[in-house]
Steps between C-alpha positions, in 0.01 A plus 500: 500500500665457839377375837452761773744402775592641841744758363328577169483872426232580241466820294379816676574868504699525824637819649633619829273741685538722806216553746482820703325476836303773675760500780787572262656162414602356164432129447640280226277281286426349161198514272444222247220540244389288203655578164243351260182656644397745774479348848160377614586519873782604732670325791652722768739267681586536868793289611566284808668623818823684409661417835480133394626542145178605326522743210353577159725219372344230717444213262122512452500873430789469259321221314181709479699774326676248275190314385168675549540792257548251216278212613205696642536862377541620859722792599719428804634772730740389771709717726707497817335654804692745719834373623505210253763469226581845361178657630550786744382503858474240771273200545206615714320171585204585274424853623698736276458248219150642450670784313685247282176329397338838429796604283472180299127554446575858389736364236241249379262793453755726332595223255133437416529134593165316515323303773763496777508201734726506806696176532673467836719215616536437876594845644379644170159341558474695825567823311237403242240434769576811701529750215323361193131485582430872524688610190232555234729389217567152642286230339590223744783323680681167485673399821781243479569311827334769714611476866227736629724630776515875441160521334192421708126439477444874463691497172307193390172673576608794280552254215158348570339844483684588179356201315830467314627149425755362745691180424726326752736239353610296800769230516382173651813486720539869574695606808249770603149442365371178345192457280248394767584791730516735199148399398380584852681834520392612153144388568417856606547606134208347308666551160837355610635182340757279671707284266710223659826398329549134587852408612634856496684684774517875563746578221309304232824343377404266215146639479547820295303373201201410718508835679523702177214297356282579803580870479397507135186294575368787711654806336451413132298176494485486122881450499479197734679261489829649393673344200800283581681588176593811303365613264169345608355236272226624272161335564412230251 
């Protein structure tokens, strides 16, 4: 038995995937699924702003793919939006990226992956808010450090009308939106939950375990809290 540490990579069936958008682009990505049992839920990960270094390999998304298939039986799909990494196209400030999100949801459907949640971090949270609510396959969304700059109250009202769960995980010391303001902004969504991460800044450095725990608390509550060792200890 070993402790789960920052760079621990646990067993999963991982493979490179290519997404094909409706406007003719190919996007690179990776799908990680559990190896010991079928997945009970799916995370579709949308990365931070690519013009500021965000990608599918941003540390929280990478750790989701490394840990959650084994620890929580969750499938994790992460990919680079247009103009990021080896993905074709050009960054489009959240407009053309609607096709990227749709292509990822198409792959989730074609793979038969269950209960998809959209998990967006910073810029990715804007994509989740703008393009996730109306897709019938999406169960809910988790927003990590949402700035609420591109998305607006109209998008929040769509989430309110959908009735789908919406979880905002907000750093106490965020550069863009802090917990008190987040609680006010998300107040228009009755089913929204705002979770403050004490001491954290926008990049959640040093807080990955807490963030992953909170994601699992809402997506697969019976797997909360995540084990801190592998293989997990058997109950006594």
